[in-house]
All heavy atoms as an XYZ file, in Angstrom:
813
protein
N     104.138     34.261    131.856
C     103.268     33.790    130.815
C     102.823     32.379    131.190
O     103.592     31.603    131.730
C     104.035     33.766    129.485
C     103.287     33.089    128.388
S     104.274     32.666    126.920
C     104.709     34.235    126.294
N     101.596     32.072    130.885
C     101.090     30.733    131.163
C     100.579     30.122    129.871
O      99.835     30.738    129.126
C      99.970     30.783    132.190
S      99.354     29.138    132.563
N     101.017     28.922    129.612
C     100.590     28.172    128.436
C      99.715     27.033    128.917
O      99.960     26.453    129.967
C     101.824     27.611    127.689
C     101.407     26.774    126.509
C     102.745     28.733    127.266
N      98.677     26.734    128.156
C      97.827     25.582    128.473
C      98.040     24.544    127.400
O      97.939     24.824    126.217
C      96.355     25.989    128.518
C      96.024     26.788    129.717
C      96.069     28.151    129.829
C      95.635     26.301    130.993
N      95.726     28.524    131.093
C      95.443     27.418    131.837
C      95.427     25.025    131.505
C      95.063     27.289    133.161
C      95.032     24.904    132.827
C      94.851     26.030    133.637
N      98.356     23.340    127.792
C      98.488     22.209    126.875
C      97.171     21.448    126.936
O      96.772     20.984    128.000
C      99.649     21.321    127.290
S      99.806     19.861    126.262
N      96.485     21.359    125.815
C      95.191     20.681    125.783
C      95.318     19.406    124.958
O      95.779     19.429    123.823
C      94.105     21.600    125.186
C      92.780     20.881    125.124
C      93.995     22.883    125.995
N      94.939     18.309    125.558
C      94.960     17.006    124.891
C      93.628     16.334    125.198
O      93.436     15.791    126.281
C      96.142     16.174    125.388
S      96.285     14.604    124.555
N      92.700     16.435    124.258
C      91.358     15.905    124.503
C      90.712     16.677    125.633
O      90.752     17.900    125.660
N      90.159     15.985    126.617
C      89.489     16.678    127.725
C      90.477     17.171    128.795
O      90.087     17.871    129.708
C      88.581     15.585    128.305
C      89.301     14.317    128.003
C      89.983     14.541    126.672
N      91.762     16.838    128.650
C      92.767     17.204    129.650
C      93.443     18.521    129.278
O      93.917     18.687    128.164
C      93.825     16.091    129.743
C      94.957     16.301    130.730
C      94.425     16.315    132.157
C      95.996     15.209    130.565
N      93.473     19.459    130.215
C      94.175     20.726    130.025
C      95.192     20.880    131.155
O      94.859     20.711    132.327
C      93.195     21.895    130.032
N      96.443     21.179    130.789
C      97.525     21.269    131.765
C      98.077     22.684    131.786
O      98.433     23.238    130.746
C      98.652     20.260    131.425
C      99.792     20.379    132.414
C      98.110     18.840    131.392
N      98.172     23.253    132.959
C      98.734     24.587    133.197
C     100.259     24.474    133.110
O     100.863     23.687    133.823
C      98.296     25.018    134.597
C      98.855     26.307    135.055
N      98.144     27.175    135.826
C     100.050     26.890    134.894
C      98.885     28.225    136.115
N     100.049     28.063    135.546
N     100.874     25.285    132.234
C     102.321     25.222    132.040
C     102.929     26.624    132.094
O     103.155     27.249    131.061
C     102.651     24.558    130.700
C     102.180     23.126    130.601
C     102.559     22.469    129.288
O     102.792     23.175    128.284
O     102.644     21.239    129.264
N     103.223     27.140    133.284
C     103.813     28.480    133.371
C     105.256     28.495    132.850
O     106.062     27.636    133.205
C     103.759     28.806    134.856
C     103.597     27.503    135.551
C     102.972     26.561    134.590
N     105.545     29.466    131.958
C     106.866     29.595    131.367
C     107.267     31.072    131.288
O     106.438     31.960    131.426
C     106.927     28.981    129.942
C     106.631     27.491    129.971
C     105.984     29.692    128.996
N     108.557     31.289    131.038
C     109.079     32.645    130.842
C     110.007     32.605    129.634
O     110.893     31.750    129.546
C     109.856     33.089    132.077
C     110.562     34.409    131.915
C     111.386     34.730    133.106
N     112.206     33.538    133.421
C     113.078     33.484    134.387
N     113.266     34.494    135.179
N     113.794     32.395    134.594
N     109.813     33.526    128.693
C     110.712     33.621    127.542
C     112.045     34.159    128.050
O     112.090     35.203    128.707
C     110.121     34.528    126.440
C     111.121     34.741    125.314
C     108.831     33.918    125.892
N     113.131     33.423    127.754
C     114.449     33.808    128.269
C     115.373     34.317    127.163
O     116.415     34.892    127.460
C     115.123     32.643    129.035
C     114.324     32.308    130.290
C     115.298     31.423    128.171
N     115.007     34.089    125.902
C     115.831     34.581    124.793
C     114.986     34.674    123.534
O     114.057     33.893    123.344
C     117.006     33.643    124.550
N     115.326     35.650    122.697
C     114.668     35.826    121.401
C     115.768     36.041    120.362
O     116.716     36.796    120.603
C     113.710     37.039    121.413
C     113.152     37.306    120.023
C     112.590     36.829    122.409
N     115.635     35.364    119.225
C     116.564     35.540    118.111
C     115.770     36.131    116.957
O     114.726     35.592    116.577
C     117.184     34.191    117.675
C     118.109     34.388    116.478
C     117.907     33.534    118.823
N     116.238     37.246    116.413
C     115.526     37.899    115.314
C     116.547     38.544    114.381
O     116.900     39.711    114.536
C     114.549     38.940    115.863
C     113.658     39.525    114.792
O     113.688     39.049    113.644
O     112.926     40.478    115.107
N     117.053     37.752    113.437
C     117.984     38.251    112.439
C     117.379     37.987    111.071
O     116.372     37.281    110.969
C     119.357     37.540    112.558
O     119.210     36.176    112.207
C     119.932     37.669    113.964
N     117.966     38.534    110.003
C     117.368     38.328    108.676
C     117.186     36.857    108.287
O     116.232     36.525    107.593
C     118.353     39.026    107.733
C     118.966     40.091    108.577
C     119.087     39.481    109.956
N     118.075     35.968    108.735
C     117.958     34.571    108.329
C     117.638     33.602    109.461
O     117.492     32.404    109.235
C     119.231     34.117    107.617
C     120.448     34.200    108.525
O     120.358     34.812    109.602
O     121.500     33.649    108.146
N     117.504     34.099    110.682
C     117.250     33.230    111.833
C     116.222     33.872    112.760
O     116.336     35.041    113.109
C     118.548     32.973    112.626
O     119.543     32.477    111.737
C     118.325     31.970    113.734
N     115.237     33.081    113.151
C     114.214     33.556    114.092
C     113.964     32.466    115.117
O     114.021     31.276    114.804
C     112.891     33.855    113.379
C     112.965     34.893    112.310
C     112.671     36.265    112.864
N     113.082     37.355    112.022
C     112.567     37.719    110.875
N     111.582     37.042    110.360
N     113.028     38.750    110.220
N     113.636     32.859    116.321
C     113.312     31.855    117.308
C     113.217     32.421    118.709
O     113.332     33.629    118.921
N     113.011     31.516    119.635
C     112.915     31.907    121.037
C     113.240     30.713    121.910
O     113.244     29.571    121.458
C     111.516     32.445    121.369
C     110.449     31.388    121.339
C     110.027     30.763    122.505
C     109.860     31.003    120.151
C     109.049     29.783    122.485
C     108.881     30.028    120.112
C     108.475     29.415    121.282
N     113.513     31.009    123.161
C     113.719     29.966    124.170
C     112.897     30.341    125.381
O     112.723     31.527    125.690
C     115.194     29.853    124.538
N     112.371     29.336    126.044
C     111.630     29.598    127.276
C     112.133     28.691    128.384
O     112.662     27.606    128.135
C     110.116     29.443    127.076
C     109.645     28.024    126.877
C     109.408     27.182    127.962
C     109.406     27.518    125.610
C     108.969     25.883    127.789
C     108.964     26.225    125.423
C     108.751     25.413    126.515
O     108.325     24.126    126.340
N     111.953     29.166    129.600
C     112.276     28.374    130.783
C     111.005     28.126    131.566
O     110.089     28.955    131.574
N     110.928     26.990    132.204
C     109.737     26.664    132.978
C     109.758     27.387    134.313
O     110.813     27.722    134.852
C     109.633     25.148    133.213
O     110.783     24.711    133.948
C     109.557     24.395    131.902
N     108.584     27.649    134.836
C     108.421     28.289    136.134
C     107.770     27.310    137.112
O     107.288     26.246    136.706
C     107.549     29.546    135.996
C     108.112     30.648    135.095
C     107.080     31.747    134.911
C     109.407     31.205    135.678
N     107.733     27.701    138.362
C     107.102     26.867    139.393
C     105.671     26.510    138.983
O     104.931     27.369    138.507
C     107.084     27.629    140.711
C     106.560     26.814    141.839
C     106.678     27.566    143.122
N     106.131     26.740    144.188
C     105.766     27.212    145.333
N     105.893     28.486    145.604
N     105.272     26.412    146.240
N     105.326     25.249    139.126
C     104.003     24.783    138.735
C     103.984     24.080    137.387
O     103.000     23.440    137.028
N     105.068     24.211    136.613
C     105.152     23.530    135.321
C     105.376     22.034    135.573
O     106.039     21.669    136.541
C     106.308     24.110    134.505
C     106.268     23.747    133.060
N     106.608     22.501    132.595
C     105.921     24.475    131.974
C     106.484     22.472    131.286
N     106.063     23.661    130.877
N     104.845     21.164    134.706
C     105.011     19.723    134.910
C     106.467     19.239    134.887
O     106.774     18.192    135.428
C     104.226     19.094    133.760
C     103.237     20.129    133.366
C     103.906     21.447    133.626
N     107.367     19.972    134.221
C     108.783     19.612    134.190
C     109.610     20.843    134.536
O     109.097     21.962    134.602
C     109.227     19.052    132.807
C     108.474     17.789    132.471
C     109.078     20.086    131.714
N     110.899     20.638    134.714
C     111.825     21.731    134.973
C     112.814     21.782    133.821
O     113.363     20.747    133.431
C     112.557     21.466    136.289
O     113.493     22.479    136.541
N     113.022     22.959    133.239
C     114.007     23.047    132.166
C     113.787     24.201    131.225
O     113.073     25.154    131.533
N     114.437     24.101    130.072
C     114.334     25.111    129.019
C     114.167     24.420    127.674
O     114.612     23.288    127.493
C     115.590     25.985    128.969
C     115.740     26.896    130.160
C     116.865     27.900    129.996
O     117.531     27.920    128.938
O     117.085     28.669    130.936
N     113.536     25.131    126.758
C     113.365     24.605    125.402
C     113.530     25.765    124.433
O     113.071     26.873    124.696
C     111.978     23.970    125.253
C     111.847     23.104    124.041
C     110.651     22.157    124.139
O     109.649     22.491    124.775
O     110.749     21.075    123.555
N     114.212     25.506    123.316
C     114.444     26.534    122.296
C     113.930     26.050    120.947
O     114.044     24.867    120.616
C     115.932     26.859    122.196
N     113.370     26.976    120.183
C     112.859     26.728    118.840
C     113.527     27.751    117.925
O     113.265     28.944    118.054
C     111.347     26.925    118.785
C     110.581     26.006    119.689
C     110.457     26.287    121.047
C     109.983     24.865    119.188
C     109.745     25.441    121.885
C     109.263     24.014    120.019
C     109.155     24.304    121.362
N     114.384     27.292    117.019
C     115.114     28.190    116.133
C     114.862     27.776    114.681
O     115.094     26.623    114.311
C     116.640     28.158    116.409
C     116.938     28.396    117.894
C     117.385     29.137    115.515
C     116.583     29.768    118.397
N     114.411     28.715    113.853
C     114.176     28.472    112.429
C     115.207     29.274    111.645
O     115.377     30.472    111.879
C     112.747     28.899    112.017
C     112.528     28.700    110.524
C     111.707     28.128    112.812
N     115.895     28.577    110.724
C     116.911     29.235    109.895
C     116.577     29.049    108.427
O     116.150     27.970    108.010
C     118.286     28.620    110.152
C     118.869     28.974    111.472
C     120.310     28.450    111.591
N     120.858     28.808    112.885
C     120.734     28.081    113.989
N     120.063     26.956    113.948
N     121.251     28.481    115.121
N     116.846     30.104    107.661
C     116.698     30.014    106.204
C     118.092     30.136    105.600
O     118.752     31.162    105.756
C     115.785     31.111    105.674
C     115.514     30.979    104.201
C     114.487     31.980    103.727
C     114.216     31.779    102.256
N     113.242     32.755    101.765
N     118.518     29.081    104.918
C     119.839     29.047    104.300
C     119.838     29.873    103.013
O     118.776     30.143    102.448
C     120.232     27.599    104.003
N     121.011     30.282    102.535
C     121.081     31.054    101.285
C     120.434     30.341    100.098
O     119.916     30.990     99.195
C     122.590     31.220    101.055
C     123.191     31.140    102.423
C     122.324     30.150    103.172
N     120.411     28.997    100.112
C     119.779     28.265     99.008
C     118.261     28.151     99.172
O     117.590     27.510     98.386
C     120.396     26.874     98.853
C     120.141     25.964    100.050
O     119.483     26.392    101.022
O     120.615     24.809    100.012
N     117.711     28.768    100.233
C     116.268     28.754    100.458
C     115.788     27.645    101.371
O     114.624     27.610    101.760
N     116.665     26.732    101.722
C     116.297     25.626    102.613
C     116.013     26.164    104.009
O     116.729     26.998    104.530
C     117.446     24.617    102.652
C     117.132     23.328    103.309
C     118.278     22.338    103.100
N     119.579     22.989    103.210
C     120.414     22.821    104.237
N     120.093     22.022    105.215
N     121.569     23.441    104.251
N     114.949     25.657    104.627
C     114.553     26.080    105.969
C     114.759     24.910    106.931
O     114.359     23.783    106.645
C     113.072     26.527    105.995
C     112.633     26.877    107.409
C     112.868     27.719    105.071
N     115.383     25.207    108.072
C     115.588     24.173    109.083
C     115.032     24.651    110.418
O     115.032     25.844    110.721
C     117.082     23.828    109.270
O     117.788     25.016    109.644
C     117.669     23.251    108.005
N     114.560     23.693    111.172
C     114.066     23.950    112.526
C     114.960     23.191    113.498
O     115.156     21.993    113.348
C     112.619     23.472    112.677
C     112.049     23.469    114.096
C     111.958     24.884    114.653
C     110.688     22.798    114.110
N     115.488     23.910    114.471
C     116.288     23.288    115.518
C     115.514     23.373    116.821
O     115.081     24.460    117.218
C     117.649     24.002    115.683
O     118.343     23.948    114.437
C     118.486     23.350    116.763
N     115.336     22.222    117.467
C     114.687     22.157    118.773
C     115.729     21.688    119.774
O     116.377     20.670    119.560
C     113.534     21.159    118.763
C     112.401     21.422    117.791
C     111.428     20.257    117.809
C     111.689     22.696    118.154
N     115.868     22.426    120.859
C     116.797     22.023    121.919
C     116.049     21.997    123.227
O     115.327     22.941    123.553
C     117.953     23.023    122.034
C     118.812     23.112    120.808
C     119.993     22.173    120.932
N     120.681     22.007    119.681
C     121.827     22.556    119.378
N     122.430     23.341    120.232
N     122.388     22.318    118.213
N     116.222     20.933    123.973
C     115.526     20.795    125.261
C     116.491     20.367    126.348
O     117.335     19.498    126.133
C     114.429     19.737    125.182
O     113.446     20.117    124.285
N     116.329     20.977    127.491
C     116.967     20.541    128.728
C     115.808     20.272    129.672
O     115.170     21.200    130.154
C     117.881     21.624    129.298
C     119.033     22.064    128.399
C     119.708     23.304    128.963
C     120.029     20.934    128.251
N     115.493     19.015    129.874
C     114.303     18.649    130.629
C     114.663     17.757    131.804
O     115.400     16.789    131.655
C     113.302     17.904    129.719
O     113.054     18.695    128.558
C     111.995     17.655    130.424
N     114.121     18.105    132.959
C     114.315     17.314    134.179
C     112.967     17.203    134.887
O     112.041     17.979    134.615
C     115.333     17.990    135.090
N     112.833     16.265    135.810
C     111.579     16.179    136.565
C     111.326     17.464    137.343
O     112.269     18.135    137.772
C     111.819     15.013    137.529
C     112.942     14.239    136.954
C     113.783     15.222    136.198
N     110.063     17.806    137.510
C     109.697     18.950    138.346
C     110.240     18.712    139.758
O     110.334     17.562    140.201
C     108.183     19.125    138.369
N     110.601     19.779    140.467
C     111.183     19.588    141.792
C     110.229     18.957    142.807
O     110.669     18.352    143.778
C     111.600     20.987    142.228
C     111.022     21.932    141.256
C     110.570     21.162    140.058
N     108.931     19.107    142.594
C     107.959     18.564    143.554
C     106.618     18.374    142.861
O     106.411     18.828    141.744
C     107.805     19.518    144.734
N     105.717     17.707    143.552
C     104.359     17.564    143.043
C     104.128     16.262    142.297
O     105.034     15.468    142.066
N     102.869     16.075    141.906
C     102.474     14.825    141.257
C     103.137     14.630    139.902
O     103.339     13.511    139.464
C     100.964     14.759    141.101
C     100.417     15.683    140.058
S      98.710     15.305    139.718
C      98.423     16.360    138.332
N     103.492     15.725    139.224
C     104.096     15.606    137.902
C     105.429     14.877    137.951
O     105.822     14.234    136.996
C     104.276     16.989    137.270
C     102.986     17.641    136.938
C     102.470     18.769    137.502
C     102.024     17.211    135.975
N     101.257     19.057    136.953
C     100.960     18.117    136.004
C     101.968     16.136    135.086
C      99.854     17.992    135.179
C     100.862     16.016    134.261
C      99.816     16.933    134.316
N     106.116     14.989    139.089
C     107.411     14.328    139.227
C     107.279     12.816    139.000
O     108.117     12.196    138.365
C     107.988     14.623    140.606
C     109.392     14.148    140.791
C     109.996     14.721    142.079
N     111.339     14.230    142.257
C     112.406     14.708    141.630
N     112.281     15.700    140.790
N     113.606     14.193    141.855
N     106.200     12.246    139.485
C     105.967     10.808    139.321
C     105.661     10.436    137.873
O     105.904      9.314    137.448
C     104.817     10.356    140.222
C     105.026     10.566    141.730
C     103.757     10.234    142.480
C     106.188      9.735    142.226
N     105.110     11.388    137.126
C     104.701     11.125    135.740
C     105.774     11.503    134.720
O     105.523     11.484    133.515
C     103.411     11.884    135.434
C     102.203     11.490    136.279
C     101.029     12.403    135.980
C     101.833     10.040    136.046
N     106.970     11.848    135.195
C     108.027     12.333    134.304
C     108.279     11.426    133.097
O     108.383     11.927    131.972
C     109.318     12.578    135.092
C     110.409     13.166    134.258
C     110.314     14.458    133.759
C     111.545     12.426    133.958
C     111.324     15.004    132.989
C     112.565     12.959    133.186
C     112.453     14.256    132.705
N     108.367     10.108    133.250
C     108.590      9.265    132.057
C     107.497      9.438    130.997
O     107.792      9.455    129.797
C     108.601      7.845    132.622
C     109.013      8.007    134.045
C     108.391      9.305    134.483
N     106.262      9.594    131.407
C     105.170      9.813    130.449
C     105.281     11.182    129.781
O     104.954     11.343    128.603
C     103.813      9.681    131.144
C     103.483      8.287    131.669
C     102.170      8.312    132.440
C     103.430      7.277    130.540
N     105.749     12.167    130.536
C     105.903     13.509    129.978
C     106.986     13.527    128.897
O     106.873     14.264    127.914
C     106.224     14.519    131.084
C     105.116     14.686    132.129
C     105.584     15.577    133.262
C     103.843     15.221    131.502
N     108.030     12.727    129.069
C     109.066     12.633    128.036
C     108.498     12.035    126.751
O     108.849     12.461    125.646
C     110.247     11.801    128.531
C     111.103     12.443    129.614
C     112.200     11.485    130.046
C     111.694     13.758    129.144
N     107.597     11.069    126.884
C     106.944     10.489    125.707
C     106.094     11.554    125.016
O     106.128     11.698    123.793
C     106.100      9.259    126.093
C     107.022      8.130    126.554
C     105.210      8.817    124.931
C     106.306      6.972    127.206
N     105.349     12.328    125.793
C     104.530     13.407    125.224
C     105.411     14.416    124.492
O     105.044     14.905    123.410
C     103.720     14.089    126.322
N     106.562     14.720    125.056
C     107.490     15.661    124.419
C     107.928     15.134    123.047
O     107.961     15.878    122.070
C     108.697     15.872    125.332
C     109.641     16.958    124.864
C     110.792     17.135    125.834
O     111.463     16.173    126.194
N     111.005     18.366    126.272
N     108.214     13.851    122.958
C     108.603     13.245    121.680
C     107.459     13.293    120.655
O     107.680     13.536    119.471
C     109.064     11.807    121.891
C     110.410     11.719    122.539
C     110.904     10.276    122.615
N     111.918     10.190    123.633
C     111.801      9.546    124.784
N     110.700      8.886    125.056
N     112.771      9.541    125.658
N     106.236     13.062    121.138
C     105.067     13.122    120.245
C     104.930     14.522    119.649
O     104.722     14.682    118.442
C     103.781     12.715    121.000
C     102.536     13.047    120.201
C     103.823     11.230    121.349
N     105.068     15.545    120.478
C     104.961     16.918    119.974
C     106.089     17.237    119.000
O     105.877     17.902    117.983
C     104.934     17.926    121.130
C     103.546     18.073    121.693
C     103.160     17.409    122.846
C     102.607     18.858    121.051
C     101.881     17.525    123.346
C     101.324     18.988    121.541
C     100.967     18.321    122.691
O      99.692     18.436    123.179
N     107.293     16.755    119.265
C     108.404     17.001    118.339
C     108.117     16.385    116.978
O     108.421     16.984    115.946
C     109.700     16.442    118.898
C     110.261     17.308    119.966
C     111.547     16.732    120.491
N     112.113     17.729    121.373
C     113.356     18.129    121.322
N     114.171     17.600    120.465
N     113.783     19.046    122.141
N     107.558     15.199    116.970
C     107.209     14.565    115.687
C     106.157     15.388    114.943
O     106.196     15.501    113.720
C     106.736     13.138    115.904
C     107.881     12.217    116.249
C     107.452     10.754    116.285
N     108.525      9.944    116.832
C     108.474      9.333    118.005
N     107.382      9.383    118.741
N     109.508      8.639    118.435
N     105.230     15.966    115.682
C     104.223     16.833    115.047
C     104.892     18.044    114.411
O     104.555     18.441    113.294
C     103.191     17.302    116.069
C     102.218     16.251    116.477
C     101.207     16.815    117.427
N     100.302     15.792    117.899
C      99.333     16.007    118.761
N      99.146     17.222    119.273
N      98.542     15.035    119.141
N     105.827     18.668    115.112
C     106.545     19.822    114.553
C     107.248     19.418    113.261
O     107.205     20.139    112.257
C     107.598     20.358    115.534
C     107.097     20.775    116.886
C     107.925     20.669    117.998
C     105.824     21.293    117.078
C     107.501     21.061    119.256
C     105.387     21.673    118.329
C     106.228     21.554    119.418
O     105.809     21.938    120.653
N     107.898     18.255    113.258
C     108.604     17.774    112.073
C     107.646     17.545    110.909
O     107.940     17.913    109.776
C     109.356     16.483    112.386
C     110.537     16.682    113.297
C     111.148     15.363    113.749
O     110.472     14.338    113.799
N     112.418     15.395    114.107
N     106.490     16.940    111.199
C     105.508     16.689    110.126
C     105.017     17.990    109.517
O     104.886     18.102    108.301
C     104.326     15.881    110.661
C     104.591     14.403    110.757
C     103.308     13.599    110.899
N     102.428     14.048    111.955
C     102.430     13.576    113.202
N     103.270     12.632    113.554
N     101.587     14.035    114.088
N     104.743     18.967    110.348
C     104.244     20.250    109.836
C     105.309     20.917    108.980
O     105.016     21.440    107.904
C     103.809     21.170    110.999
C     103.577     22.585    110.511
C     102.563     20.622    111.668
N     106.556     20.903    109.439
C     107.632     21.520    108.671
C     107.815     20.799    107.334
O     107.960     21.435    106.291
C     108.938     21.507    109.472
C     110.068     22.336    108.894
C     109.664     23.805    108.774
C     111.305     22.217    109.750
N     107.764     19.471    107.324
C     107.893     18.714    106.072
C     106.719     18.998    105.151
O     106.896     19.169    103.940
C     107.979     17.217    106.366
C     109.320     16.806    106.905
C     109.355     15.325    107.207
C     110.669     14.940    107.846
N     110.723     13.538    108.226
N     105.514     19.054    105.691
C     104.327     19.342    104.863
C     104.430     20.734    104.262
O     104.086     20.944    103.099
C     103.056     19.195    105.697
N     104.898     21.686    105.042
C     105.051     23.057    104.549
C     106.082     23.080    103.431
O     105.889     23.726    102.403
C     105.477     23.997    105.693
O     104.482     23.945    106.704
C     105.622     25.411    105.212
N     107.186     22.360    103.619
C     108.237     22.296    102.607
C     107.690     21.707    101.312
O     107.962     22.207    100.221
C     109.416     21.479    103.126
C     110.586     21.468    102.165
O     110.964     22.558    101.692
O     111.107     20.386    101.889
N     106.900     20.637    101.408
C     106.332     20.018    100.212
C     105.382     20.971     99.509
O     105.370     21.031     98.279
C     105.606     18.714    100.581
C     106.509     17.568    101.040
C     105.648     16.402    101.525
C     107.435     17.127     99.926
N     104.586     21.716    100.271
C     103.663     22.668     99.654
C     104.424     23.764     98.914
O     104.058     24.178     97.837
C     102.751     23.286    100.722
C     101.694     22.348    101.224
C     100.853     23.011    102.286
C      99.907     22.029    102.925
N      99.185     22.592    104.060
N     105.519     24.251     99.530
C     106.303     25.302     98.899
C     106.964     24.797     97.612
O     107.041     25.517     96.634
C     107.367     25.844     99.867
C     106.837     26.615    101.057
C     107.960     26.976    102.011
C     106.098     27.867    100.625
N     107.445     23.557     97.625
C     108.086     22.995     96.424
C     107.067     22.793     95.306
O     107.407     22.893     94.155
C     108.761     21.664     96.776
C     110.025     21.858     97.564
C     110.659     20.520     97.897
C     111.883     20.724     98.743
N     112.485     19.466     99.165
N     105.818     22.528     95.673
C     104.789     22.297     94.677
C     104.229     23.583     94.071
O     103.486     23.537     93.116
N     104.604     24.708     94.614
C     104.070     25.979     94.136
C     104.763     26.460     92.902
O     105.894     26.280     92.674
C     104.219     27.073     95.223
O     104.081     26.530     96.490
C     103.189     28.127     95.036
């Protein structure tokens, strides 16, 4: 599978492979591993859980290292910053969704 990360006029090819899927009544999610050509080397998991009280939590887990070769290896510190920016976006969306649900 290939994912494209688009940021303004910049589009980055990010080949990945889904390595795990969680699908139970109260927990859903997946994990992917990077493939050759990805800007970084590692795995990332996204797990959403619904507690018995209705509370929803998102768990993000990352194992990230510089790509083994190529120009991306030099940009690794910037890629870690981008990763943090995306995580904050995920948190904002989850909080906004929670507020909308509480207001209903």
